[in-house]
Biotite code that builds the C-alpha atoms (Angstrom):
import biotite.structure as struc

atoms = struc.array([
    struc.Atom([-65.747, 7.741, 42.421], chain_id="A", res_id=1, res_name="UNK", atom_name="CA", element="C"),
    struc.Atom([-68.424, 9.775, 39.708], chain_id="A", res_id=2, res_name="UNK", atom_name="CA", element="C"),
    struc.Atom([-71.702, 7.857, 41.373], chain_id="A", res_id=3, res_name="UNK", atom_name="CA", element="C"),
    struc.Atom([-70.117, 9.175, 44.540], chain_id="A", res_id=4, res_name="UNK", atom_name="CA", element="C"),
    struc.Atom([-70.084, 12.601, 43.497], chain_id="A", res_id=5, res_name="UNK", atom_name="CA", element="C"),
    struc.Atom([-73.451, 12.615, 41.939], chain_id="A", res_id=6, res_name="UNK", atom_name="CA", element="C"),
    struc.Atom([-74.949, 11.385, 45.004], chain_id="A", res_id=7, res_name="UNK", atom_name="CA", element="C"),
    struc.Atom([-73.146, 14.506, 47.191], chain_id="A", res_id=8, res_name="UNK", atom_name="CA", element="C"),
    struc.Atom([-74.036, 18.287, 46.874], chain_id="A", res_id=9, res_name="UNK", atom_name="CA", element="C"),
    struc.Atom([-72.932, 21.696, 48.139], chain_id="A", res_id=10, res_name="UNK", atom_name="CA", element="C"),
    struc.Atom([-75.626, 23.919, 48.759], chain_id="A", res_id=11, res_name="UNK", atom_name="CA", element="C"),
    struc.Atom([-76.571, 27.038, 51.178], chain_id="A", res_id=12, res_name="UNK", atom_name="CA", element="C"),
    struc.Atom([-79.423, 29.217, 53.120], chain_id="A", res_id=13, res_name="UNK", atom_name="CA", element="C"),
    struc.Atom([-79.290, 32.617, 54.066], chain_id="A", res_id=14, res_name="UNK", atom_name="CA", element="C"),
    struc.Atom([-80.346, 33.029, 57.892], chain_id="A", res_id=15, res_name="UNK", atom_name="CA", element="C"),
    struc.Atom([-80.541, 36.438, 58.770], chain_id="A", res_id=16, res_name="UNK", atom_name="CA", element="C"),
    struc.Atom([-76.632, 37.999, 58.214], chain_id="A", res_id=17, res_name="UNK", atom_name="CA", element="C"),
    struc.Atom([-75.402, 34.379, 58.469], chain_id="A", res_id=18, res_name="UNK", atom_name="CA", element="C"),
    struc.Atom([-74.876, 32.304, 55.137], chain_id="A", res_id=19, res_name="UNK", atom_name="CA", element="C"),
    struc.Atom([-75.021, 28.421, 55.876], chain_id="A", res_id=20, res_name="UNK", atom_name="CA", element="C"),
    struc.Atom([-73.199, 26.402, 53.886], chain_id="A", res_id=21, res_name="UNK", atom_name="CA", element="C"),
    struc.Atom([-74.053, 22.848, 53.982], chain_id="A", res_id=22, res_name="UNK", atom_name="CA", element="C"),
    struc.Atom([-73.495, 19.183, 52.123], chain_id="A", res_id=23, res_name="UNK", atom_name="CA", element="C"),
    struc.Atom([-76.527, 16.994, 50.709], chain_id="A", res_id=24, res_name="UNK", atom_name="CA", element="C"),
    struc.Atom([-76.210, 13.146, 50.953], chain_id="A", res_id=25, res_name="UNK", atom_name="CA", element="C"),
    struc.Atom([-78.784, 11.467, 49.127], chain_id="A", res_id=26, res_name="UNK", atom_name="CA", element="C"),
    struc.Atom([-79.312, 8.016, 49.734], chain_id="A", res_id=27, res_name="UNK", atom_name="CA", element="C"),
    struc.Atom([-82.178, 5.524, 49.681], chain_id="A", res_id=28, res_name="UNK", atom_name="CA", element="C"),
    struc.Atom([-84.163, 6.061, 52.774], chain_id="A", res_id=29, res_name="UNK", atom_name="CA", element="C"),
    struc.Atom([-87.733, 8.002, 53.290], chain_id="A", res_id=30, res_name="UNK", atom_name="CA", element="C"),
    struc.Atom([-86.837, 10.402, 55.421], chain_id="A", res_id=31, res_name="UNK", atom_name="CA", element="C"),
    struc.Atom([-84.561, 13.767, 55.556], chain_id="A", res_id=32, res_name="UNK", atom_name="CA", element="C"),
    struc.Atom([-82.007, 13.936, 58.548], chain_id="A", res_id=33, res_name="UNK", atom_name="CA", element="C"),
    struc.Atom([-80.070, 17.336, 59.263], chain_id="A", res_id=34, res_name="UNK", atom_name="CA", element="C"),
    struc.Atom([-76.790, 16.681, 61.361], chain_id="A", res_id=35, res_name="UNK", atom_name="CA", element="C"),
    struc.Atom([-74.165, 19.379, 62.886], chain_id="A", res_id=36, res_name="UNK", atom_name="CA", element="C"),
    struc.Atom([-70.699, 18.166, 63.624], chain_id="A", res_id=37, res_name="UNK", atom_name="CA", element="C"),
    struc.Atom([-67.731, 19.593, 64.594], chain_id="A", res_id=38, res_name="UNK", atom_name="CA", element="C"),
    struc.Atom([-66.234, 22.000, 64.289], chain_id="A", res_id=39, res_name="UNK", atom_name="CA", element="C"),
    struc.Atom([-68.591, 23.502, 61.944], chain_id="A", res_id=40, res_name="UNK", atom_name="CA", element="C"),
    struc.Atom([-69.965, 20.988, 59.687], chain_id="A", res_id=41, res_name="UNK", atom_name="CA", element="C"),
    struc.Atom([-73.603, 20.905, 58.592], chain_id="A", res_id=42, res_name="UNK", atom_name="CA", element="C"),
    struc.Atom([-74.970, 17.788, 56.145], chain_id="A", res_id=43, res_name="UNK", atom_name="CA", element="C"),
    struc.Atom([-78.426, 17.075, 55.647], chain_id="A", res_id=44, res_name="UNK", atom_name="CA", element="C"),
    struc.Atom([-79.033, 13.662, 54.558], chain_id="A", res_id=45, res_name="UNK", atom_name="CA", element="C"),
    struc.Atom([-81.802, 13.193, 51.915], chain_id="A", res_id=46, res_name="UNK", atom_name="CA", element="C"),
    struc.Atom([-83.927, 10.749, 50.214], chain_id="A", res_id=47, res_name="UNK", atom_name="CA", element="C"),
    struc.Atom([-83.214, 10.148, 46.477], chain_id="A", res_id=48, res_name="UNK", atom_name="CA", element="C"),
    struc.Atom([-84.647, 12.514, 44.131], chain_id="A", res_id=49, res_name="UNK", atom_name="CA", element="C"),
    struc.Atom([-85.747, 14.988, 46.515], chain_id="A", res_id=50, res_name="UNK", atom_name="CA", element="C"),
    struc.Atom([-86.070, 18.920, 45.104], chain_id="A", res_id=51, res_name="UNK", atom_name="CA", element="C"),
    struc.Atom([-83.696, 21.326, 45.737], chain_id="A", res_id=52, res_name="UNK", atom_name="CA", element="C"),
    struc.Atom([-86.862, 23.584, 47.007], chain_id="A", res_id=53, res_name="UNK", atom_name="CA", element="C"),
    struc.Atom([-87.770, 20.913, 49.435], chain_id="A", res_id=54, res_name="UNK", atom_name="CA", element="C"),
    struc.Atom([-84.272, 20.661, 50.931], chain_id="A", res_id=55, res_name="UNK", atom_name="CA", element="C"),
    struc.Atom([-83.725, 24.181, 51.040], chain_id="A", res_id=56, res_name="UNK", atom_name="CA", element="C"),
    struc.Atom([-87.106, 24.768, 52.493], chain_id="A", res_id=57, res_name="UNK", atom_name="CA", element="C"),
    struc.Atom([-86.352, 22.235, 55.216], chain_id="A", res_id=58, res_name="UNK", atom_name="CA", element="C"),
    struc.Atom([-83.204, 23.285, 56.173], chain_id="A", res_id=59, res_name="UNK", atom_name="CA", element="C"),
    struc.Atom([-84.288, 27.170, 56.310], chain_id="A", res_id=60, res_name="UNK", atom_name="CA", element="C"),
    struc.Atom([-87.159, 25.798, 58.820], chain_id="A", res_id=61, res_name="UNK", atom_name="CA", element="C"),
    struc.Atom([-84.254, 24.159, 60.984], chain_id="A", res_id=62, res_name="UNK", atom_name="CA", element="C"),
    struc.Atom([-82.036, 27.264, 60.319], chain_id="A", res_id=63, res_name="UNK", atom_name="CA", element="C"),
    struc.Atom([-82.133, 28.312, 64.378], chain_id="A", res_id=64, res_name="UNK", atom_name="CA", element="C"),
    struc.Atom([-81.082, 25.281, 65.706], chain_id="A", res_id=65, res_name="UNK", atom_name="CA", element="C"),
    struc.Atom([-78.585, 24.892, 63.529], chain_id="A", res_id=66, res_name="UNK", atom_name="CA", element="C"),
    struc.Atom([-76.902, 28.034, 64.150], chain_id="A", res_id=67, res_name="UNK", atom_name="CA", element="C"),
    struc.Atom([-77.657, 27.357, 68.224], chain_id="A", res_id=68, res_name="UNK", atom_name="CA", element="C"),
    struc.Atom([-75.429, 24.011, 67.775], chain_id="A", res_id=69, res_name="UNK", atom_name="CA", element="C"),
    struc.Atom([-72.706, 25.526, 65.858], chain_id="A", res_id=70, res_name="UNK", atom_name="CA", element="C"),
    struc.Atom([-72.099, 28.525, 68.249], chain_id="A", res_id=71, res_name="UNK", atom_name="CA", element="C"),
    struc.Atom([-72.218, 25.263, 71.104], chain_id="A", res_id=72, res_name="UNK", atom_name="CA", element="C"),
    struc.Atom([-69.547, 23.291, 68.568], chain_id="A", res_id=73, res_name="UNK", atom_name="CA", element="C"),
    struc.Atom([-67.561, 26.546, 68.574], chain_id="A", res_id=74, res_name="UNK", atom_name="CA", element="C"),
    struc.Atom([-67.849, 27.103, 72.353], chain_id="A", res_id=75, res_name="UNK", atom_name="CA", element="C"),
    struc.Atom([-66.835, 23.502, 73.044], chain_id="A", res_id=76, res_name="UNK", atom_name="CA", element="C"),
    struc.Atom([-64.168, 23.282, 70.373], chain_id="A", res_id=77, res_name="UNK", atom_name="CA", element="C"),
    struc.Atom([-62.470, 26.282, 71.818], chain_id="A", res_id=78, res_name="UNK", atom_name="CA", element="C"),
    struc.Atom([-62.110, 24.625, 75.132], chain_id="A", res_id=79, res_name="UNK", atom_name="CA", element="C"),
    struc.Atom([-58.850, 22.986, 76.498], chain_id="A", res_id=80, res_name="UNK", atom_name="CA", element="C"),
    struc.Atom([-59.196, 19.310, 76.610], chain_id="A", res_id=81, res_name="UNK", atom_name="CA", element="C"),
    struc.Atom([-58.093, 16.449, 78.859], chain_id="A", res_id=82, res_name="UNK", atom_name="CA", element="C"),
    struc.Atom([-59.319, 13.015, 77.096], chain_id="A", res_id=83, res_name="UNK", atom_name="CA", element="C"),
    struc.Atom([-59.741, 10.041, 79.511], chain_id="A", res_id=84, res_name="UNK", atom_name="CA", element="C"),
    struc.Atom([-58.641, 6.673, 78.103], chain_id="A", res_id=85, res_name="UNK", atom_name="CA", element="C"),
    struc.Atom([-61.552, 4.906, 78.529], chain_id="A", res_id=86, res_name="UNK", atom_name="CA", element="C"),
    struc.Atom([-64.142, 3.156, 76.207], chain_id="A", res_id=87, res_name="UNK", atom_name="CA", element="C"),
    struc.Atom([-65.917, 5.452, 74.006], chain_id="A", res_id=88, res_name="UNK", atom_name="CA", element="C"),
    struc.Atom([-63.535, 8.447, 73.979], chain_id="A", res_id=89, res_name="UNK", atom_name="CA", element="C"),
    struc.Atom([-62.895, 10.214, 70.757], chain_id="A", res_id=90, res_name="UNK", atom_name="CA", element="C"),
    struc.Atom([-59.260, 10.951, 69.148], chain_id="A", res_id=91, res_name="UNK", atom_name="CA", element="C"),
    struc.Atom([-58.923, 13.383, 66.748], chain_id="A", res_id=92, res_name="UNK", atom_name="CA", element="C"),
    struc.Atom([-57.540, 11.543, 62.929], chain_id="A", res_id=93, res_name="UNK", atom_name="CA", element="C"),
    struc.Atom([-56.896, 13.835, 60.380], chain_id="A", res_id=94, res_name="UNK", atom_name="CA", element="C"),
    struc.Atom([-59.646, 16.396, 61.531], chain_id="A", res_id=95, res_name="UNK", atom_name="CA", element="C"),
    struc.Atom([-62.224, 13.483, 62.357], chain_id="A", res_id=96, res_name="UNK", atom_name="CA", element="C"),
    struc.Atom([-63.171, 11.879, 65.672], chain_id="A", res_id=97, res_name="UNK", atom_name="CA", element="C"),
    struc.Atom([-62.759, 7.948, 66.237], chain_id="A", res_id=98, res_name="UNK", atom_name="CA", element="C"),
    struc.Atom([-63.906, 6.125, 69.287], chain_id="A", res_id=99, res_name="UNK", atom_name="CA", element="C"),
    struc.Atom([-61.580, 4.236, 71.722], chain_id="A", res_id=100, res_name="UNK", atom_name="CA", element="C"),
    struc.Atom([-62.376, 0.503, 72.470], chain_id="A", res_id=101, res_name="UNK", atom_name="CA", element="C"),
    struc.Atom([-59.511, -0.936, 75.073], chain_id="A", res_id=102, res_name="UNK", atom_name="CA", element="C"),
    struc.Atom([-59.004, -5.015, 74.451], chain_id="A", res_id=103, res_name="UNK", atom_name="CA", element="C"),
    struc.Atom([-57.778, -6.544, 77.631], chain_id="A", res_id=104, res_name="UNK", atom_name="CA", element="C"),
    struc.Atom([-54.915, -8.674, 76.904], chain_id="A", res_id=105, res_name="UNK", atom_name="CA", element="C"),
    struc.Atom([-52.712, -9.702, 79.858], chain_id="A", res_id=106, res_name="UNK", atom_name="CA", element="C"),
    struc.Atom([-49.678, -11.865, 77.597], chain_id="A", res_id=107, res_name="UNK", atom_name="CA", element="C"),
    struc.Atom([-48.943, -8.506, 76.009], chain_id="A", res_id=108, res_name="UNK", atom_name="CA", element="C"),
    struc.Atom([-46.106, -6.289, 77.747], chain_id="A", res_id=109, res_name="UNK", atom_name="CA", element="C"),
    struc.Atom([-47.487, -3.092, 76.549], chain_id="A", res_id=110, res_name="UNK", atom_name="CA", element="C"),
    struc.Atom([-49.730, -1.559, 74.373], chain_id="A", res_id=111, res_name="UNK", atom_name="CA", element="C"),
    struc.Atom([-51.060, -1.646, 70.483], chain_id="A", res_id=112, res_name="UNK", atom_name="CA", element="C"),
    struc.Atom([-52.511, 0.380, 68.751], chain_id="A", res_id=113, res_name="UNK", atom_name="CA", element="C"),
    struc.Atom([-54.468, -0.017, 65.367], chain_id="A", res_id=114, res_name="UNK", atom_name="CA", element="C"),
    struc.Atom([-57.032, 2.385, 63.631], chain_id="A", res_id=115, res_name="UNK", atom_name="CA", element="C"),
    struc.Atom([-59.435, -0.025, 62.009], chain_id="A", res_id=116, res_name="UNK", atom_name="CA", element="C"),
    struc.Atom([-62.679, 1.318, 60.179], chain_id="A", res_id=117, res_name="UNK", atom_name="CA", element="C"),
    struc.Atom([-63.011, 4.311, 62.129], chain_id="A", res_id=118, res_name="UNK", atom_name="CA", element="C"),
    struc.Atom([-62.473, 3.231, 65.479], chain_id="A", res_id=119, res_name="UNK", atom_name="CA", element="C"),
    struc.Atom([-58.894, 3.199, 67.635], chain_id="A", res_id=120, res_name="UNK", atom_name="CA", element="C"),
    struc.Atom([-58.431, -0.099, 68.936], chain_id="A", res_id=121, res_name="UNK", atom_name="CA", element="C"),
    struc.Atom([-55.975, -0.648, 71.943], chain_id="A", res_id=122, res_name="UNK", atom_name="CA", element="C"),
    struc.Atom([-54.773, -4.001, 73.090], chain_id="A", res_id=123, res_name="UNK", atom_name="CA", element="C"),
    struc.Atom([-53.371, -3.495, 76.342], chain_id="A", res_id=124, res_name="UNK", atom_name="CA", element="C"),
    struc.Atom([-52.050, -5.674, 79.285], chain_id="A", res_id=125, res_name="UNK", atom_name="CA", element="C"),
    struc.Atom([-53.970, -3.557, 81.716], chain_id="A", res_id=126, res_name="UNK", atom_name="CA", element="C"),
    struc.Atom([-55.890, -0.525, 81.785], chain_id="A", res_id=127, res_name="UNK", atom_name="CA", element="C"),
    struc.Atom([-53.019, 1.705, 83.072], chain_id="A", res_id=128, res_name="UNK", atom_name="CA", element="C"),
    struc.Atom([-53.638, 5.297, 81.834], chain_id="A", res_id=129, res_name="UNK", atom_name="CA", element="C"),
    struc.Atom([-49.969, 6.442, 81.657], chain_id="A", res_id=130, res_name="UNK", atom_name="CA", element="C"),
    struc.Atom([-49.164, 3.620, 79.211], chain_id="A", res_id=131, res_name="UNK", atom_name="CA", element="C"),
    struc.Atom([-52.520, 3.737, 76.869], chain_id="A", res_id=132, res_name="UNK", atom_name="CA", element="C"),
    struc.Atom([-51.562, 7.118, 76.429], chain_id="A", res_id=133, res_name="UNK", atom_name="CA", element="C"),
    struc.Atom([-48.048, 6.642, 75.329], chain_id="A", res_id=134, res_name="UNK", atom_name="CA", element="C"),
    struc.Atom([-48.704, 4.029, 73.214], chain_id="A", res_id=135, res_name="UNK", atom_name="CA", element="C"),
    struc.Atom([-51.300, 6.422, 71.551], chain_id="A", res_id=136, res_name="UNK", atom_name="CA", element="C"),
    struc.Atom([-48.726, 9.246, 71.508], chain_id="A", res_id=137, res_name="UNK", atom_name="CA", element="C"),
    struc.Atom([-46.063, 7.016, 69.634], chain_id="A", res_id=138, res_name="UNK", atom_name="CA", element="C"),
    struc.Atom([-48.786, 5.990, 67.431], chain_id="A", res_id=139, res_name="UNK", atom_name="CA", element="C"),
    struc.Atom([-49.797, 9.509, 66.486], chain_id="A", res_id=140, res_name="UNK", atom_name="CA", element="C"),
    struc.Atom([-45.925, 10.126, 65.866], chain_id="A", res_id=141, res_name="UNK", atom_name="CA", element="C"),
    struc.Atom([-45.388, 7.527, 63.232], chain_id="A", res_id=142, res_name="UNK", atom_name="CA", element="C"),
    struc.Atom([-48.611, 8.713, 61.608], chain_id="A", res_id=143, res_name="UNK", atom_name="CA", element="C"),
    struc.Atom([-47.652, 12.440, 61.299], chain_id="A", res_id=144, res_name="UNK", atom_name="CA", element="C"),
    struc.Atom([-44.315, 11.319, 59.874], chain_id="A", res_id=145, res_name="UNK", atom_name="CA", element="C"),
    struc.Atom([-45.623, 8.822, 57.670], chain_id="A", res_id=146, res_name="UNK", atom_name="CA", element="C"),
    struc.Atom([-48.422, 11.461, 56.331], chain_id="A", res_id=147, res_name="UNK", atom_name="CA", element="C"),
    struc.Atom([-45.699, 14.878, 56.491], chain_id="A", res_id=148, res_name="UNK", atom_name="CA", element="C"),
    struc.Atom([-43.304, 12.844, 54.260], chain_id="A", res_id=149, res_name="UNK", atom_name="CA", element="C"),
    struc.Atom([-46.064, 11.731, 52.046], chain_id="A", res_id=150, res_name="UNK", atom_name="CA", element="C"),
    struc.Atom([-47.388, 15.451, 51.761], chain_id="A", res_id=151, res_name="UNK", atom_name="CA", element="C"),
    struc.Atom([-44.003, 16.723, 51.003], chain_id="A", res_id=152, res_name="UNK", atom_name="CA", element="C"),
    struc.Atom([-43.333, 14.580, 48.599], chain_id="A", res_id=153, res_name="UNK", atom_name="CA", element="C"),
    struc.Atom([-46.415, 16.284, 46.885], chain_id="A", res_id=154, res_name="UNK", atom_name="CA", element="C"),
    struc.Atom([-45.248, 19.430, 47.064], chain_id="A", res_id=155, res_name="UNK", atom_name="CA", element="C"),
    struc.Atom([-42.044, 19.572, 46.345], chain_id="A", res_id=156, res_name="UNK", atom_name="CA", element="C"),
    struc.Atom([-42.492, 19.973, 42.914], chain_id="A", res_id=157, res_name="UNK", atom_name="CA", element="C"),
    struc.Atom([-42.547, 23.776, 43.819], chain_id="A", res_id=158, res_name="UNK", atom_name="CA", element="C"),
    struc.Atom([-39.263, 23.854, 45.497], chain_id="A", res_id=159, res_name="UNK", atom_name="CA", element="C"),
    struc.Atom([-35.806, 23.787, 44.523], chain_id="A", res_id=160, res_name="UNK", atom_name="CA", element="C"),
    struc.Atom([-34.886, 23.303, 47.776], chain_id="A", res_id=161, res_name="UNK", atom_name="CA", element="C"),
    struc.Atom([-35.221, 20.168, 49.455], chain_id="A", res_id=162, res_name="UNK", atom_name="CA", element="C"),
    struc.Atom([-35.122, 19.512, 52.978], chain_id="A", res_id=163, res_name="UNK", atom_name="CA", element="C"),
    struc.Atom([-32.260, 18.327, 54.575], chain_id="A", res_id=164, res_name="UNK", atom_name="CA", element="C"),
    struc.Atom([-34.023, 16.405, 56.793], chain_id="A", res_id=165, res_name="UNK", atom_name="CA", element="C"),
    struc.Atom([-37.802, 15.866, 58.137], chain_id="A", res_id=166, res_name="UNK", atom_name="CA", element="C"),
    struc.Atom([-38.297, 15.216, 61.880], chain_id="A", res_id=167, res_name="UNK", atom_name="CA", element="C"),
    struc.Atom([-41.802, 14.802, 64.044], chain_id="A", res_id=168, res_name="UNK", atom_name="CA", element="C"),
    struc.Atom([-40.754, 15.853, 67.780], chain_id="A", res_id=169, res_name="UNK", atom_name="CA", element="C"),
    struc.Atom([-42.586, 17.685, 70.981], chain_id="A", res_id=170, res_name="UNK", atom_name="CA", element="C"),
    struc.Atom([-43.491, 21.555, 70.067], chain_id="A", res_id=171, res_name="UNK", atom_name="CA", element="C"),
    struc.Atom([-45.485, 23.009, 72.383], chain_id="A", res_id=172, res_name="UNK", atom_name="CA", element="C"),
    struc.Atom([-45.865, 26.437, 71.066], chain_id="A", res_id=173, res_name="UNK", atom_name="CA", element="C"),
    struc.Atom([-45.595, 25.607, 67.360], chain_id="A", res_id=174, res_name="UNK", atom_name="CA", element="C"),
    struc.Atom([-46.730, 23.284, 64.896], chain_id="A", res_id=175, res_name="UNK", atom_name="CA", element="C"),
    struc.Atom([-44.006, 23.117, 63.031], chain_id="A", res_id=176, res_name="UNK", atom_name="CA", element="C"),
    struc.Atom([-40.694, 24.950, 62.361], chain_id="A", res_id=177, res_name="UNK", atom_name="CA", element="C"),
    struc.Atom([-37.567, 25.271, 59.433], chain_id="A", res_id=178, res_name="UNK", atom_name="CA", element="C"),
    struc.Atom([-34.373, 25.258, 60.737], chain_id="A", res_id=179, res_name="UNK", atom_name="CA", element="C"),
    struc.Atom([-31.451, 27.591, 59.211], chain_id="A", res_id=180, res_name="UNK", atom_name="CA", element="C"),
    struc.Atom([-30.037, 24.426, 57.701], chain_id="A", res_id=181, res_name="UNK", atom_name="CA", element="C"),
    struc.Atom([-34.096, 23.663, 56.249], chain_id="A", res_id=182, res_name="UNK", atom_name="CA", element="C"),
    struc.Atom([-34.410, 20.812, 58.444], chain_id="A", res_id=183, res_name="UNK", atom_name="CA", element="C"),
    struc.Atom([-38.055, 20.493, 58.769], chain_id="A", res_id=184, res_name="UNK", atom_name="CA", element="C"),
    struc.Atom([-39.772, 19.757, 62.317], chain_id="A", res_id=185, res_name="UNK", atom_name="CA", element="C"),
    struc.Atom([-43.319, 19.004, 63.124], chain_id="A", res_id=186, res_name="UNK", atom_name="CA", element="C"),
    struc.Atom([-45.272, 18.769, 65.910], chain_id="A", res_id=187, res_name="UNK", atom_name="CA", element="C"),
    struc.Atom([-46.017, 14.709, 66.593], chain_id="A", res_id=188, res_name="UNK", atom_name="CA", element="C"),
    struc.Atom([-50.058, 16.524, 66.954], chain_id="A", res_id=189, res_name="UNK", atom_name="CA", element="C"),
    struc.Atom([-50.133, 17.605, 62.828], chain_id="A", res_id=190, res_name="UNK", atom_name="CA", element="C"),
    struc.Atom([-51.824, 14.444, 62.040], chain_id="A", res_id=191, res_name="UNK", atom_name="CA", element="C"),
    struc.Atom([-54.686, 15.215, 64.142], chain_id="A", res_id=192, res_name="UNK", atom_name="CA", element="C"),
    struc.Atom([-55.891, 18.039, 61.532], chain_id="A", res_id=193, res_name="UNK", atom_name="CA", element="C"),
    struc.Atom([-57.952, 17.902, 58.435], chain_id="A", res_id=194, res_name="UNK", atom_name="CA", element="C"),
    struc.Atom([-55.678, 17.059, 55.617], chain_id="A", res_id=195, res_name="UNK", atom_name="CA", element="C"),
    struc.Atom([-55.958, 20.530, 53.981], chain_id="A", res_id=196, res_name="UNK", atom_name="CA", element="C"),
    struc.Atom([-54.719, 21.840, 57.340], chain_id="A", res_id=197, res_name="UNK", atom_name="CA", element="C"),
    struc.Atom([-51.573, 19.457, 57.264], chain_id="A", res_id=198, res_name="UNK", atom_name="CA", element="C"),
    struc.Atom([-51.418, 20.335, 53.751], chain_id="A", res_id=199, res_name="UNK", atom_name="CA", element="C"),
    struc.Atom([-51.216, 24.214, 55.158], chain_id="A", res_id=200, res_name="UNK", atom_name="CA", element="C"),
    struc.Atom([-48.498, 22.978, 57.929], chain_id="A", res_id=201, res_name="UNK", atom_name="CA", element="C"),
    struc.Atom([-46.535, 21.239, 55.025], chain_id="A", res_id=202, res_name="UNK", atom_name="CA", element="C"),
    struc.Atom([-46.473, 24.343, 52.378], chain_id="A", res_id=203, res_name="UNK", atom_name="CA", element="C"),
    struc.Atom([-45.541, 26.534, 55.392], chain_id="A", res_id=204, res_name="UNK", atom_name="CA", element="C"),
    struc.Atom([-42.632, 25.017, 56.257], chain_id="A", res_id=205, res_name="UNK", atom_name="CA", element="C"),
    struc.Atom([-41.726, 24.349, 52.864], chain_id="A", res_id=206, res_name="UNK", atom_name="CA", element="C"),
    struc.Atom([-42.320, 27.968, 52.254], chain_id="A", res_id=207, res_name="UNK", atom_name="CA", element="C"),
    struc.Atom([-39.680, 28.973, 54.742], chain_id="A", res_id=208, res_name="UNK", atom_name="CA", element="C"),
    struc.Atom([-37.106, 26.786, 52.697], chain_id="A", res_id=209, res_name="UNK", atom_name="CA", element="C"),
    struc.Atom([-37.043, 29.906, 50.428], chain_id="A", res_id=210, res_name="UNK", atom_name="CA", element="C"),
    struc.Atom([-37.890, 32.909, 53.422], chain_id="A", res_id=211, res_name="UNK", atom_name="CA", element="C"),
    struc.Atom([-37.176, 32.718, 56.167], chain_id="A", res_id=212, res_name="UNK", atom_name="CA", element="C"),
    struc.Atom([-39.381, 35.295, 57.695], chain_id="A", res_id=213, res_name="UNK", atom_name="CA", element="C"),
    struc.Atom([-43.182, 36.134, 56.966], chain_id="A", res_id=214, res_name="UNK", atom_name="CA", element="C"),
    struc.Atom([-42.407, 38.855, 54.415], chain_id="A", res_id=215, res_name="UNK", atom_name="CA", element="C"),
    struc.Atom([-44.942, 39.498, 51.500], chain_id="A", res_id=216, res_name="UNK", atom_name="CA", element="C"),
    struc.Atom([-42.339, 37.382, 49.301], chain_id="A", res_id=217, res_name="UNK", atom_name="CA", element="C"),
    struc.Atom([-43.353, 34.645, 51.958], chain_id="A", res_id=218, res_name="UNK", atom_name="CA", element="C"),
    struc.Atom([-47.256, 34.903, 51.689], chain_id="A", res_id=219, res_name="UNK", atom_name="CA", element="C"),
    struc.Atom([-46.984, 35.075, 47.896], chain_id="A", res_id=220, res_name="UNK", atom_name="CA", element="C"),
    struc.Atom([-45.347, 32.044, 47.792], chain_id="A", res_id=221, res_name="UNK", atom_name="CA", element="C"),
    struc.Atom([-47.815, 30.098, 50.304], chain_id="A", res_id=222, res_name="UNK", atom_name="CA", element="C"),
    struc.Atom([-50.824, 31.654, 48.304], chain_id="A", res_id=223, res_name="UNK", atom_name="CA", element="C"),
    struc.Atom([-49.405, 30.706, 44.862], chain_id="A", res_id=224, res_name="UNK", atom_name="CA", element="C"),
    struc.Atom([-49.133, 27.028, 46.041], chain_id="A", res_id=225, res_name="UNK", atom_name="CA", element="C"),
    struc.Atom([-52.299, 27.195, 48.368], chain_id="A", res_id=226, res_name="UNK", atom_name="CA", element="C"),
    struc.Atom([-54.672, 30.027, 47.541], chain_id="A", res_id=227, res_name="UNK", atom_name="CA", element="C"),
    struc.Atom([-56.986, 29.420, 50.100], chain_id="A", res_id=228, res_name="UNK", atom_name="CA", element="C"),
    struc.Atom([-54.526, 28.669, 52.870], chain_id="A", res_id=229, res_name="UNK", atom_name="CA", element="C"),
    struc.Atom([-56.634, 31.222, 55.125], chain_id="A", res_id=230, res_name="UNK", atom_name="CA", element="C"),
    struc.Atom([-59.045, 29.027, 55.986], chain_id="A", res_id=231, res_name="UNK", atom_name="CA", element="C"),
    struc.Atom([-57.008, 26.482, 57.533], chain_id="A", res_id=232, res_name="UNK", atom_name="CA", element="C"),
    struc.Atom([-55.202, 29.040, 59.454], chain_id="A", res_id=233, res_name="UNK", atom_name="CA", element="C"),
    struc.Atom([-58.148, 30.014, 60.886], chain_id="A", res_id=234, res_name="UNK", atom_name="CA", element="C"),
    struc.Atom([-59.319, 26.545, 61.453], chain_id="A", res_id=235, res_name="UNK", atom_name="CA", element="C"),
    struc.Atom([-56.100, 26.371, 62.982], chain_id="A", res_id=236, res_name="UNK", atom_name="CA", element="C"),
    struc.Atom([-56.377, 29.222, 65.418], chain_id="A", res_id=237, res_name="UNK", atom_name="CA", element="C"),
    struc.Atom([-59.952, 28.397, 66.287], chain_id="A", res_id=238, res_name="UNK", atom_name="CA", element="C"),
    struc.Atom([-59.655, 24.446, 67.108], chain_id="A", res_id=239, res_name="UNK", atom_name="CA", element="C"),
    struc.Atom([-55.489, 23.591, 67.207], chain_id="A", res_id=240, res_name="UNK", atom_name="CA", element="C"),
    struc.Atom([-56.107, 23.542, 71.002], chain_id="A", res_id=241, res_name="UNK", atom_name="CA", element="C"),
    struc.Atom([-58.454, 20.341, 70.546], chain_id="A", res_id=242, res_name="UNK", atom_name="CA", element="C"),
    struc.Atom([-55.402, 18.837, 68.661], chain_id="A", res_id=243, res_name="UNK", atom_name="CA", element="C"),
    struc.Atom([-53.724, 17.038, 71.807], chain_id="A", res_id=244, res_name="UNK", atom_name="CA", element="C"),
    struc.Atom([-54.291, 13.499, 74.207], chain_id="A", res_id=245, res_name="UNK", atom_name="CA", element="C"),
])
């Protein structure tokens, strides 16, 4: 873990009025590479031992290109989507895109989904899109419930109240809700969000066990647990539309 941290570093440049933060990953290689990935991630892969000044100079030289790529990512990410259930299509899990690989097996009665080494493998008796979609949704429902329960348990230390129940359901207009009986209900798509955003959704609803409104006391409680929750809140506003099948 210490070695991994040593091989990663956060830096930034100022390009006009825009600040461009980026992560530097040091590896055994001869050339430097700049990557821009949705929604707004900039990564520099540099040879081990590369001086900071050289990295900053390289990134500054590509700043105009980086800004254009970030703008394009923002435009693409803000559009509603409809995914195709074919080889190579990408699906979100914890904020990262994973490609789909279909495996035909006529002996199966229904599709089976597995996420392995960054790729979704769906073994299916045929290429019926509706059946594959249903199988993927069931996988997301199970994973969302698993991850949400895990995070609720983690944040329980901040609360005296305990959830009466934790359930995953279809919610078109909400990411989650808390009932008058302190039942926590989560949109099955929640696990598509990055881990910090999922934590914000969980903490937000747990705070509603104490305050059934969005009063100052409610937001003060959220802030006391997640001081930087605004970043996750903004992420949902910008990119939540991408969290769907």
